[in-house]
NUTORZA-964264 format. One line per 8 residues: for each residue y, x, z of C-alpha. Coordinates in Angstrom, 3 decimals. Layout:
Y X Z; ... $
//
This chain:
59.939 69.677 51.039; 58.597 67.847 53.968; 55.202 66.107 53.890; 56.584 62.600 54.204; 58.846 63.205 51.211; 55.876 64.240 49.083; 53.984 61.074 50.066; 56.951 58.904 49.213 $
57.341 60.480 45.770; 53.636 59.995 45.098; 53.804 56.311 46.104; 56.806 55.775 43.844; 54.978 57.369 40.907; 51.904 55.195 41.456; 54.038 52.052 41.689; 55.743 52.971 38.409 $
52.410 53.467 36.692; 51.092 50.112 38.019; 54.176 48.330 36.748; 53.748 49.834 33.290; 50.084 48.780 33.204; 50.896 45.215 34.255; 53.588 44.907 31.591; 51.155 46.249 28.960 $
48.440 43.754 30.014; 50.903 40.844 29.898; 52.000 41.932 26.432; 48.408 42.032 25.169; 47.692 38.594 26.659; 50.776 37.173 24.999; 49.713 38.588 21.641; 46.210 37.087 22.071 $
47.604 33.648 22.941; 49.898 33.782 19.941; 46.962 34.702 17.707; 44.846 31.841 19.077; 47.749 29.445 18.589; 48.033 30.368 14.926; 44.249 30.448 14.219; 42.474 27.048 13.737 $
38.828 26.652 14.822; 36.253 26.380 11.985; 35.655 22.828 10.759; 32.181 21.338 10.364; 31.531 20.358 6.730; 29.677 17.063 6.289; 28.305 15.787 2.993; 28.218 12.091 2.050 $
24.429 12.207 2.457; 24.970 13.019 6.140; 27.042 9.867 6.714; 26.370 6.156 6.903; 28.615 3.229 7.751; 27.884 0.931 10.666; 27.871 -2.413 8.857; 26.585 -5.938 9.199 $
23.371 -6.075 7.165; 20.384 -8.322 6.630; 17.403 -6.713 8.368; 13.945 -7.750 7.238; 11.570 -7.428 10.161; 7.857 -7.460 9.574; 4.431 -5.939 9.985; 3.380 -2.584 8.532 $
0.576 -2.772 5.966; -1.777 -0.132 4.628; -4.744 -0.394 2.324; -6.075 0.248 -1.148; -5.690 -1.763 -4.310; -8.717 -3.672 -5.547; -9.311 -5.649 -8.713; -9.707 -9.351 -8.025 $
-12.357 -9.504 -10.750; -14.867 -6.704 -11.044; -18.532 -6.503 -11.948; -21.380 -4.024 -11.919; -23.810 -4.416 -14.804; -27.366 -3.751 -13.628; -30.666 -3.489 -15.432; -32.856 -6.563 -14.938 $
-36.044 -5.164 -16.393; -37.503 -1.642 -16.358; -37.557 0.489 -19.461; -35.759 3.080 -21.535; -31.999 2.598 -21.841; -30.737 2.546 -25.409; -27.407 2.163 -27.194; -25.080 2.785 -24.226 $
-21.916 4.071 -25.913; -19.037 2.838 -23.726; -17.365 5.306 -21.400; -14.824 5.254 -18.579; -11.555 3.713 -19.737; -13.039 1.763 -22.668; -12.012 -1.877 -22.885; -14.738 -4.505 -23.184 $
-14.830 -8.252 -23.708; -16.926 -10.825 -21.930; -20.254 -11.208 -23.769; -19.984 -7.842 -25.529; -23.328 -6.004 -25.822; -23.104 -2.775 -23.836; -26.663 -1.433 -24.070; -30.313 -2.433 -24.436 $
-33.556 -1.689 -22.684; -36.417 -0.795 -25.069; -37.608 -4.326 -26.103; -40.933 -3.584 -27.876; -43.148 -4.190 -24.851; -41.383 -7.442 -23.991; -41.475 -8.676 -27.590; -45.262 -8.121 -27.653 $
-45.619 -9.982 -24.359; -43.734 -12.915 -25.860; -46.083 -12.878 -28.838; -49.094 -12.729 -26.519; -47.928 -15.652 -24.407; -47.119 -17.665 -27.495; -50.688 -17.184 -28.762; -52.056 -18.168 -25.347 $
-49.935 -21.294 -25.446; -51.275 -22.112 -28.910; -54.838 -21.689 -27.634; -54.108 -23.959 -24.694; -52.649 -26.513 -27.080; -55.879 -26.461 -29.104; -57.898 -27.102 -25.930; -55.643 -30.044 -25.145 $
-56.301 -31.495 -28.603; -60.069 -31.118 -28.144; -60.014 -32.676 -24.692; -57.819 -35.519 -25.957; -60.228 -36.397 -28.778; -63.205 -36.256 -26.425; -61.493 -38.528 -23.979; -60.546 -41.029 -26.686 $
-64.203 -41.133 -27.899; -65.456 -41.656 -24.351; -63.057 -44.548 -23.870; -64.542 -46.257 -26.951; -68.103 -45.565 -25.761; -67.281 -46.858 -22.313; -66.014 -50.115 -23.789; -69.362 -50.580 -25.587 $
-71.301 -49.661 -22.466; -72.858 -46.509 -23.883; -71.590 -44.182 -21.112; -70.878 -44.592 -17.466; -67.550 -44.717 -15.714; -68.252 -41.281 -14.198; -68.568 -39.664 -17.627; -65.210 -41.135 -18.613 $
-63.615 -39.811 -15.463; -65.015 -36.354 -16.171; -63.516 -36.332 -19.649; -60.143 -37.437 -18.215; -60.256 -34.572 -15.727; -60.995 -32.144 -18.544; -57.990 -33.488 -20.464; -55.701 -33.141 -17.471 $
-56.909 -29.580 -16.891; -56.286 -28.634 -20.518; -52.802 -30.112 -20.371; -52.052 -28.183 -17.150; -53.251 -24.948 -18.753; -50.981 -25.595 -21.714; -47.934 -26.185 -19.499; -48.715 -23.000 -17.562 $
-48.944 -21.052 -20.822; -45.602 -22.474 -21.914; -44.007 -21.501 -18.583; -45.448 -18.004 -18.875; -44.077 -17.695 -22.383; -40.647 -18.782 -21.158; -40.674 -16.152 -18.400; -41.582 -13.418 -20.843 $
-38.995 -14.710 -23.308; -36.353 -14.447 -20.556; -37.463 -10.877 -19.853; -36.949 -10.092 -23.523; -33.456 -11.584 -23.306; -32.756 -9.457 -20.200; -33.283 -6.301 -22.205; -29.813 -6.910 -23.698 $
-27.027 -5.862 -21.287; -23.748 -7.719 -21.822; -20.319 -7.514 -20.206; -19.843 -10.479 -17.842; -16.016 -10.222 -17.774; -13.100 -8.819 -19.739; -11.927 -5.476 -18.431; -12.285 -1.725 -18.590 $
-15.186 0.554 -17.792; -14.530 2.181 -14.411; -17.854 4.018 -14.066; -20.795 4.816 -16.312; -23.741 5.287 -13.985; -26.591 5.844 -16.458; -27.219 7.738 -19.665; -28.890 6.723 -22.955 $
-32.609 7.560 -22.991; -32.850 7.344 -19.215; -35.658 5.177 -17.848; -34.112 2.594 -15.547; -35.644 0.345 -12.946; -34.683 -3.230 -12.077; -31.321 -3.431 -10.260; -30.343 0.035 -11.505 $
-26.526 0.267 -11.875; -25.490 0.889 -15.479; -21.683 0.451 -15.654; -18.860 -0.898 -13.492; -16.175 -3.088 -15.079; -12.785 -3.847 -13.518; -10.143 -6.299 -14.669; -6.706 -4.781 -13.981 $
-4.841 -7.943 -14.955; -5.096 -9.102 -11.322; -4.923 -6.679 -8.406; -4.846 -7.316 -4.688; -4.307 -5.314 -1.517; -6.849 -5.592 1.268; -5.083 -4.804 4.562; -6.467 -4.871 8.090 $
-4.206 -6.307 10.811; -4.551 -6.337 14.550; -5.627 -9.743 15.915; -2.282 -10.261 17.684; -0.316 -9.471 14.507; -2.467 -11.664 12.269; -1.558 -14.836 14.172; 1.910 -14.987 12.619 $
0.735 -14.251 9.058; 0.805 -17.144 6.615; -0.252 -17.585 3.002; 2.756 -17.165 0.738; 4.603 -14.554 2.801; 6.065 -11.682 0.809; 5.684 -7.942 1.203; 7.157 -4.837 -0.392 $
4.647 -2.075 -1.098; 5.006 1.613 -1.841; 2.081 2.644 -4.039; 1.195 6.263 -4.662; 2.234 7.358 -8.107; 4.570 4.396 -8.642; 8.284 5.151 -8.425; 9.576 1.690 -7.533 $
8.353 -0.588 -4.703; 6.046 -3.388 -5.817; 6.219 -7.014 -4.716; 3.151 -8.656 -3.167; 2.308 -12.089 -1.760; -0.250 -13.104 0.850; -2.990 -14.970 -1.041; -5.833 -15.257 1.484 $
-6.558 -14.575 5.134; -10.108 -13.880 6.258; -11.148 -16.526 8.791; -13.360 -14.059 10.669; -12.461 -10.852 12.481; -14.311 -7.685 11.556; -17.162 -6.696 13.838; -16.351 -3.700 15.998 $
-12.676 -3.215 15.160; -11.830 -6.929 15.617; -9.240 -6.539 12.867; -8.431 -9.386 10.494; -8.408 -8.755 6.741; -5.446 -10.073 4.773; -5.431 -10.135 0.967; -2.173 -9.882 -0.978 $
-1.725 -10.508 -4.686; 0.124 -7.526 -6.167; 2.591 -7.981 -8.997; 1.063 -6.491 -12.131; 2.877 -3.596 -13.759; 1.896 -0.573 -15.866; 0.381 2.314 -13.962; -1.409 0.359 -11.258 $
-5.073 1.230 -10.804; -7.873 0.144 -8.549; -8.260 2.403 -5.531; -4.613 3.504 -5.242; -3.352 3.758 -1.662; -0.480 1.471 -0.713; 1.661 1.017 2.352; 4.546 -1.280 3.040 $
5.878 -4.050 5.206; 5.036 -7.730 5.360; 8.276 -9.656 5.725; 8.135 -11.895 8.775; 11.797 -12.766 9.456; 15.353 -11.790 8.534; 18.177 -11.068 10.991; 21.823 -10.377 10.229 $
23.392 -7.843 12.596; 25.566 -4.749 12.867; 23.182 -1.922 12.056; 22.907 1.821 11.535; 20.068 3.920 10.098; 17.256 4.264 12.607; 17.328 8.064 12.319; 21.006 8.034 13.349 $
20.091 6.905 16.866; 19.515 9.984 19.043; 17.217 9.905 22.068; 17.635 13.410 23.502; 19.786 12.007 26.330; 18.789 9.559 29.075; 20.389 6.732 27.050; 20.271 6.417 23.244 $
23.476 7.295 21.421; 24.897 7.822 17.948; 27.158 10.554 16.633; 30.334 9.210 15.030; 33.334 10.770 13.320; 36.615 10.138 15.189; 39.153 10.515 12.397; 42.099 10.388 14.821 $
40.875 13.492 16.625; 38.951 14.977 13.742; 35.927 15.516 15.951; 32.370 14.353 16.528; 31.969 11.932 19.421; 28.859 10.529 21.095; 28.735 6.762 21.641; 25.977 5.208 23.801 $
24.336 2.214 22.117; 21.915 -0.587 22.779; 19.339 -1.095 20.021; 17.810 -4.328 18.781; 15.744 -5.492 15.830; 14.796 -2.993 13.173; 13.699 -3.401 9.584; 14.528 -2.784 5.945 $
18.236 -3.309 5.207; 19.784 -5.079 2.231; 23.324 -4.511 0.998; 25.553 -7.544 0.640; 28.528 -8.084 -1.657; 30.929 -7.317 1.209; 29.091 -4.295 2.539; 27.948 -2.421 -0.522 $
30.788 -0.174 -1.738; 30.148 2.419 -4.364; 28.872 5.805 -3.248; 25.907 7.561 -1.780; 27.163 7.042 1.762; 26.878 3.284 1.317; 23.629 2.855 -0.571; 20.534 1.871 1.367 $
17.373 3.743 0.342; 14.480 1.403 -0.301; 12.276 3.066 2.303; 14.953 3.545 5.007; 14.695 1.604 8.240; 17.859 0.337 9.944; 18.291 -0.872 13.521; 20.705 -3.359 15.054 $
23.043 -1.707 17.583; 25.718 -2.613 20.120; 28.411 -0.179 21.179; 29.565 1.026 17.749; 32.589 -0.479 15.973; 31.914 -1.969 12.598; 32.840 0.426 9.814; 32.447 3.577 11.918 $
31.198 6.729 10.218; 27.791 7.499 11.704; 25.872 10.734 11.252; 22.358 10.331 9.906; 19.470 12.191 11.450; 19.597 14.785 8.650; 22.877 16.135 10.078; 21.161 17.275 13.270 $
22.600 17.205 16.788; 26.269 18.249 17.065; 28.098 18.873 20.329; 30.648 16.248 21.289; 34.081 17.510 20.311; 32.872 19.509 17.326; 35.741 19.570 14.773; 34.941 18.180 11.331 $
36.732 18.316 8.018; 37.862 14.682 7.815; 40.119 15.279 4.820; 37.207 16.630 2.805; 35.181 13.542 3.642; 38.036 11.232 2.618; 38.566 13.156 -0.595; 34.922 12.902 -1.614 $
34.300 10.394 -4.389; 31.291 9.094 -2.494; 32.934 9.056 0.942; 33.190 5.855 2.996; 36.006 3.483 2.215; 39.429 3.408 3.868; 38.344 0.382 5.893; 35.592 2.453 7.420 $
38.021 5.268 8.143; 40.365 2.840 9.865; 37.540 1.527 12.054; 36.453 5.063 12.900; 39.961 6.118 13.895; 40.423 3.067 16.147; 37.330 3.565 18.324; 37.438 4.780 21.897 $
34.409 6.938 22.631; 32.895 6.883 26.044 $
//
């Protein structure tokens, strides 16, 4: 066989092998396409807690407040005289009434001083009587010309001096009597013992703190505001406070505004009367918002607005496509949201948590399903299980689904 014939046979064999390989590759590609056509991509599962409805709501805008609760009426009972403390039996948490005897300072020394001053006053009274009789006798002698005018004047001076000594003794006795009265420590107000700062048998000095009493029937919040914020605050404005240890928010009302700014910080103190309820105590930390105005607008939860792109956007469920879409939005006023009769369907996806902040937006159709911040960031086009959301007992209403399916994402 000639050389050219061998080359031709080899070329034909290679061409046959290449054709078989191409047909095999095309067959594998066709099988893969058929498999992809019959296999659906996985669907993202969303819970009702991940969804909110873009709705028209009343947004309460206001100023943030922080501070501690204080009793409007409180008192610290102090010792007024030195001595040994006796009879102190009340302890923290005990209730007391105004005028109730709480303790005593050893009164023996002060009782003896009262007795001493009383005797001195009696002696001074006797001197007044003597001087008075002498003066009366001298007046009679002066009328008969037996003594001079100078002698009469001397006796009058002696009488005046005796009377002054008597008044001084009386004043001294009154001072000592008051000291004896101060040995009894009484509660100045109704309330409860907050602190016991001394012990029975302890020797106390004047102004020593014995007990602190607080009246929990009236509590107030002392909050510091920036000077610019305090200008718009008025007496009578309402606030909603979250107090540590208390499950439900507590209502409060602005009662007083300090007319002077604080030195150094330049902050202005505002005092709010807090609605009384069981469990409130002096010293509890509270934070909340002072309601300044109310605005009605289409709003979404503040945490639903994403800012990881140049322009803010929200993630919405497009029920027509069954995917997540990103809609750019313009934000407005923000504040606490209140459900209305027309925008408060049953279900967790509709309820507005007390502490959740909502923001007015433009660019989202009313009734659209919006993903809260808890759902995280999902890529645009991510498929979601819309049927599962609709079937959920707490899913958004059909009106919301209709609005979501009619939107045209950018």
